[in-house]
KOLTINU-539805 format. One line per 10 residues: number of its first residue (from 1); their letters; for each residue x, y, z of N, C-alpha, C. Coordinates in steps of 0.001 Angstrom, whole numbers, plus 524288, in hexadecimal, padded with zeros to 5 digits. Each point is the difference from the previous one (the first is absolute). Example, Ala and Ser with C-alpha at 12.3 -4.5 7.8 and 13.67 -1.06 7.14 Angstrom:
1> as> 83386:7E9C6:81E78:7FC86:804A6:80000:80384:804B0:80000 ~ 7FEA2:8041A:7FD30:80334:804A6:8003C:7FCFE:80442:802DA;
***
This chain:
1> msilliggld> 4382F:3CE49:A53FA:7FB6A:7FCC7:7FF44:8003B:7FB87:803F4 ~ 7FBA7:7FEC8:8025F:7FF9B:7FBC7:803C6:7FE82:7FAF7:7FD24 ~ 8035B:7FC14:8006D:7FF28:7FB1C:7FD29:8001C:7FB70:803CE ~ 7FC70:7FC65:7FF2F:7FF97:7FB4F:8032B:8023D:7FB76:7FCD9 ~ 80407:7FD7A:80215:8024C:7FB6E:7FD78:7FE39:7FB34:80307 ~ 7FD51:7FC8C:7FD4C:7FDE4:7FB4D:8027D:802A0:7FB43:7FD98 ~ 80287:7FCE4:8035D:802DB:7FB70:7FE37:805D5:8010B:80035 ~ 802F5:7FCA9:7FD98:805AA:800A1:80009:8028A:7FC73:80400 ~ 8050B:800B6:8009A:80311:7FCBA:80381:80157:80302:804F8 ~ 7FF90:7FD6D:80476:80119:80285:80506:80582:8024E:80029;
11> rmhgeyihig> 803C6:7FD2A:7FE07:80571:801B6:8005D:80123:804D7:7FCA4 ~ 7FC7B:80159:7FC64:800E3:80482:7FC91:7FCB8:804B6:80199 ~ 7FD8F:7FFC7:80486:7FC95:80428:801E6:802C1:80558:7FFDA ~ 80499:8004C:80232:802F1:804EC:80024:8018D:801E8:7FA99 ~ 80158:7FC66:7FC9B:80188:80170:7FAB4:7FB5C:80216:7FCE4 ~ 7FB60:7FDC2:800D7:7FB4C:80205:7FD71:7FF07:805A9:801AA ~ 80078:8010A:8050F:7FF1C:80549:801FB:80414:803BE:7FDC8 ~ 804DE:7FE39:7FF96:80424:80346:7FDCC:7FED2:80175:7FA4E ~ 7FE45:7FC42:7FCE5:7FEA3:80106:7FA88:7FB8B:803FC:7FFBA ~ 7FC1D:7FF56:8034D:7FB98:803A4:8000C:801A7:80580:8017D;
21> skrghnlkvy> 8032C:80081:80415:801A5:80536:801AF:803AD:80286:7FC08 ~ 80312:7FCCA:7FD4B:8037B:80205:7FBE8:7FCDD:80285:7FB94 ~ 7FB58:7FDE9:7FF09:7FC9B:8021F:7FBEA:7FC32:80416:80222 ~ 8007A:8014C:80515:7FCCA:80415:80251:7FAA5:7FE3E:801E3 ~ 7FF7F:7FAFD:8013C:7FB02:7FDDF:801C4:80046:7FE4D:805B1 ~ 7FB92:80049:8029A:7FF76:7FDD9:8053A:7FDC5:7FA81:7FF4F ~ 80340:7FC12:800D9:7FE88:7FA9D:7FEDE:7FEDD:7FD10:8050D ~ 7FB56:7FDB1:80061:7FEA5:7FC7E:8044E:80058:7FA7D:7FDE0 ~ 802F0:7FCA3:8029D:800D9:7FAB0:7FE1D:7FD73:7FC1A:803BC ~ 7FCC2:7FC98:7FDD1:7FD90:7FBC4:802F4:80141:7FAE4:7FD46;
31> tqlptrfekv> 80382:7FCF1:8024F:80164:7FAF1:7FDB4:7FCBE:7FB98:80248 ~ 7FD9B:800FC:80488:7FCA5:7FC20:80279:7FB03:802A6:801D6 ~ 7FBF9:7FCEA:800B3:7FAE5:80207:8017A:7FFF0:801AB:805BD ~ 7FFB2:80528:8010D:7FFA6:801C0:80573:7FA5F:7FFAA:801F5 ~ 7FF59:80068:80511:7FAD0:8001A:80255:7FD38:804F9:7FE40 ~ 7FB10:7FF7F:7FEA4:7FCC9:8046F:7FE46:8028D:802E0:7FB68 ~ 80180:7FD04:7FC1F:802D1:80218:7FB76:7FD1C:80482:7FD6A ~ 7FAD5:7FF88:7FF8A:7FD00:8041D:7FD5E:80041:8052B:802F2 ~ 80109:7FFD3:80510:80055:804CA:80324:80560:8028E:7FFB1 ~ 80422:7FCE2:7FF80:8054D:80230:8001A:801F3:801BF:7FA9F;
41> mgkpdgivlf> 7FD02:7FEDD:7FBEA:801D2:80155:7FABB:80019:805DC:7FF0F ~ 7FCB6:802E6:8028B:7FFF6:805A3:7FF58:7FD63:801A5:7FAF0 ~ 801C3:80473:7FDD6:7FDC4:80235:7FB39:8044A:800C3:7FBEF ~ 801AE:7FBCA:7FD70:80442:80079:7FC41:7FE3B:8026C:7FAD2 ~ 803CA:80234:7FD19:7FEF3:80209:7FAC8:80040:7FBAD:7FBE9 ~ 8028C:7FBAD:8015D:80073:7FB9B:7FC6E:8018C:7FB15:802EF ~ 7FEF7:7FB85:7FD92:80143:7FAF6:80262:8031F:7FCC9:7FC15 ~ 80460:7FDBC:801DE:80312:7FC57:7FCE0:7FF70:7FAAB:8028E ~ 7FE44:7FC2B:7FCF7:7FF52:7FAA5:801EB:80421:7FC79:7FD98 ~ 80318:7FD7C:80342:8039B:7FBFD:7FE2A:7FD24:7FAD1:80076;
51> tgtvshamvk> 7FD81:7FE4F:7FBD2:7FC5F:7FB9D:8002D:80297:7FABD:8010A ~ 804F5:7FF76:7FEE7:8029F:7FB04:800E1:8010F:7FED8:805B6 ~ 7FFEA:80405:80350:8016D:7FF3F:8057C:7FC00:80267:803B6 ~ 7FB0E:7FFAF:7FE9B:7FBF2:80250:80349:7FB7D:7FC28:8009F ~ 7FD7C:8002F:8048D:7FB9D:7FC71:800EE:7FB13:80202:7FD44 ~ 7FC7C:7FC6C:7FEF2:7FB11:80170:7FD81:7FCD7:803A9:8037A ~ 8005E:7FF3F:80519:7FD18:80353:803A4:801CB:805AF:7FF98 ~ 8051C:800CD:7FF9A:8020A:80558:7FF85:7FE44:80277:7FADF ~ 8000B:7FCFD:7FBD5:7FE50:80209:7FAEB:7FA40:80192:8003B ~ 7FCC4:7FCC6:80261:7FA65:80134:80063:7FF11:8051A:802E7;
61> vamklarsrn> 8029F:800B3:80463:7FF4C:804C4:80317:801F0:804C4:7FCF6 ~ 8048A:7FF86:7FD81:8023D:8045E:7FD0B:7FC8B:8017B:7FB5C ~ 7FE01:7FC1E:7FD39:7FCBD:80127:7FB7C:7FAC7:80265:801A3 ~ 7FDEB:7FE51:8046C:7FB2A:8024A:80201:800DC:805C6:80149 ~ 80459:80136:80290:80151:8056A:80141:800BE:80337:7FB09 ~ 802DC:7FDC8:7FC44:80118:802D6:7FB25:7FAFC:8013B:7FD00 ~ 7FC7D:7FC38:7FFAD:7FB16:800EA:7FD3F:7FCA9:8041E:802BC ~ 7FFBF:7FFB8:80528:7FCA2:803A1:802E1:8020F:8059A:7FFE6 ~ 80528:800A2:7FF8A:8024C:80542:8001B:80248:801B7:7FAC3 ~ 7FF32:7FCDC:7FBFA:801F9:80137:7FAC6:805EE:800EC:80001;
71> ipvirshsss> 802D8:7FC50:80245:805BB:8003F:8005E:8024C:7FC87:7FBC0 ~ 803C9:801F9:7FCF9:80267:7FCB7:7FBF7:8033B:7FB97:80267 ~ 7FF98:7FB5D:7FD97:802D5:7FB5E:801C9:8036D:7FE0D:7FB91 ~ 804F3:7FF16:80137:803B2:7FDCA:7FC3F:801B0:7FAB6:80221 ~ 7FFBB:7FBF9:7FCB0:80171:7FAB4:8019E:804FB:7FE4B:7FD48 ~ 8033F:7FD32:802F6:804C5:7FDCC:7FDDA:800D2:7FA9C:8025C ~ 8015D:7FC3F:7FCCD:800F8:7FAC6:8020C:80542:7FFCB:802D1 ~ 803C2:802F9:7FE1F:80532:80015:80257:80018:803AF:804AE ~ 80346:7FED0:803D5:8007A:80368:80491:80592:80227:80087 ~ 80291:800BA:7FB91:8055C:801F9:80006:80011:805F3:8006D;
81> ltalerelcr> 80493:8022B:80105:80090:805AB:80052:7FF11:8028C:7FAAF ~ 801C5:7FD69:7FBE3:7FF1F:80205:7FABB:7FA31:8001C:7FEBC ~ 7FD3A:7FBF8:80193:7FA55:7FFDB:7FF23:7FD5B:80471:802F0 ~ 801BC:80115:804C4:7FDBD:80447:80302:800E7:80539:7FD41 ~ 804BF:800ED:7FE2C:80118:804DD:7FD32:7FC90:80083:7FB2C ~ 7FF79:7FBC6:7FD17:7FCCD:8000C:7FB40:7FA4D:80139:80151 ~ 7FDFC:7FD82:80416:7FA8B:800D0:8016E:7FF1A:8056E:8024E ~ 803D4:80222:802BB:7FF85:8055E:801E9:7FFBD:803D7:7FB75 ~ 80315:7FF0D:7FBED:7FFBF:80350:7FB47:7FA92:7FFB6:7FD95 ~ 7FDE8:7FB40:7FF9C:7FABC:7FF61:7FDCA:7FBEF:802CD:8034F;
91> leevnlvi> 8008B:7FF9B:80521:7FC51:80286:8038A:8006A:805F5:7FF98 ~ 804AC:80206:7FF62:800BE:805A1:7FF4E:7FD4D:801D4:7FB03 ~ 80071:7FD00:7FBD7:7FD71:80166:7FB12:7FA0B:7FFFA:8009A ~ 7FDEC:7FC20:802C0:7FA5A:7FFAE:800DE:7FE1F:804AE:8031C ~ 802DD:8017C:80407:7FE65:80462:80347:80098:8053D:7FD37 ~ 80372:8005E:7FC33:80073:804D5:7FCF3:7FB3C:800B0:7FC89 ~ 7FDE1:7FBAA:7FE23:7FB69:80030:7FC92:7FB22:8015F:80316 ~ 7FF9A:7FE01:804CE:7FB51:800E8:80331:7FFB0:80570:801DC;
***
């Protein structure tokens, strides 16, 4: 499953990707707002937002994409590895239902 992780800590970028690949997901991590963010996001199956460490601009763009393409969004205030695992489990359950 292709998952977009928005927010988090720069120093944990590699660890986030490792957790995603361990669970069998292709994880794209954006900790900072890149140029033309709406173009580089691609077509994810789900979005995880770490709300404590993300800008409002990134949230607006991600939510606009999610609404237009009917993509499930999971929000977490914490940006820890445990929080990522928990939210990936929730996202897997949502995608099984859909």
